[in-house]
PLY file of the C-alpha trace (Angstrom):
ply
format ascii 1.0
element vertex 92
property float x
property float y
property float z
element edge 91
property int vertex1
property int vertex2
end_header
0.00 0.00 0.00
1.32 3.42 -0.95
0.67 5.99 1.78
1.93 9.54 2.24
0.78 9.33 5.85
2.36 6.11 7.14
5.68 4.39 6.63
5.09 1.51 9.07
2.50 -1.20 8.63
0.55 -0.80 11.86
-2.84 0.54 12.90
-2.70 4.32 12.61
-4.85 4.64 15.77
-3.55 2.01 18.22
-0.30 0.81 16.56
-1.38 -2.87 16.47
0.40 -4.91 13.84
-2.16 -7.68 13.28
-5.55 -7.96 11.56
-4.75 -4.86 9.51
-6.89 -3.47 6.72
-6.12 -0.71 4.24
-8.41 2.31 4.62
-8.99 4.84 1.83
-9.53 8.13 3.66
-11.89 9.51 1.03
-14.71 7.15 0.09
-16.97 6.70 -2.90
-15.95 5.29 -6.23
-14.18 8.40 -7.59
-12.71 9.51 -4.26
-11.48 6.01 -3.47
-9.47 6.07 -6.70
-8.13 9.54 -5.84
-7.18 8.35 -2.34
-5.24 5.56 -4.02
-3.64 7.93 -6.54
-2.47 10.44 -3.93
-1.54 7.91 -1.22
-4.27 9.11 1.15
-4.60 5.78 2.92
-3.81 4.41 6.35
-3.57 0.98 7.92
-6.25 0.28 10.52
-6.81 -2.77 12.67
-10.19 -4.38 12.15
-11.54 -2.75 15.33
-10.62 0.75 14.18
-11.73 0.10 10.61
-15.12 -1.61 10.77
-15.72 -2.22 14.49
-18.31 -0.32 16.56
-15.84 2.52 17.22
-14.13 2.15 13.85
-13.88 4.84 11.21
-16.86 3.47 9.26
-19.09 3.79 12.34
-17.54 6.80 14.08
-18.13 10.16 12.32
-15.66 11.94 14.59
-12.80 9.58 13.72
-13.79 9.70 10.05
-13.60 13.51 10.04
-10.22 13.50 11.82
-8.77 11.20 9.17
-10.27 13.35 6.40
-8.70 16.45 7.97
-5.37 14.63 8.11
-5.74 13.54 4.48
-6.47 17.08 3.38
-3.53 18.42 5.38
-1.14 15.91 3.78
-2.51 16.66 0.31
-2.04 20.40 0.85
1.61 19.92 1.77
2.29 19.40 -1.94
-0.84 20.87 -3.56
-3.05 23.91 -3.02
-6.39 24.07 -1.22
-7.96 24.98 -4.55
-6.62 21.72 -6.02
-7.95 19.77 -3.03
-11.40 21.29 -3.48
-11.32 20.52 -7.19
-10.33 16.90 -6.53
-12.43 16.10 -3.45
-15.17 18.75 -3.58
-15.15 19.72 0.09
-13.01 21.44 2.73
-12.60 19.33 5.89
-10.39 21.83 7.76
-13.22 24.11 8.93
0 1
1 2
2 3
3 4
4 5
5 6
6 7
7 8
8 9
9 10
10 11
11 12
12 13
13 14
14 15
15 16
16 17
17 18
18 19
19 20
20 21
21 22
22 23
23 24
24 25
25 26
26 27
27 28
28 29
29 30
30 31
31 32
32 33
33 34
34 35
35 36
36 37
37 38
38 39
39 40
40 41
41 42
42 43
43 44
44 45
45 46
46 47
47 48
48 49
49 50
50 51
51 52
52 53
53 54
54 55
55 56
56 57
57 58
58 59
59 60
60 61
61 62
62 63
63 64
64 65
65 66
66 67
67 68
68 69
69 70
70 71
71 72
72 73
73 74
74 75
75 76
76 77
77 78
78 79
79 80
80 81
81 82
82 83
83 84
84 85
85 86
86 87
87 88
88 89
89 90
90 91
């Protein structure tokens, strides 16, 4: 998995190294491909990915990861480019 956020293969939240799943920060068919293209992915353990408190069930965690993804994107691109690619500002 190519990621601009992580170098190590461990859960981004709890640092576990087992039962890991790749998470595309921005979802939906088009945004999933863009997440892949720009390396906006993180490793998550199953609990933090699809569990009751995981990113797919926890809007707060989902937003935090989207803010992180936008921040990393904007380190090498402009906010205008982010808005053009992903259609929304998650920083405000």
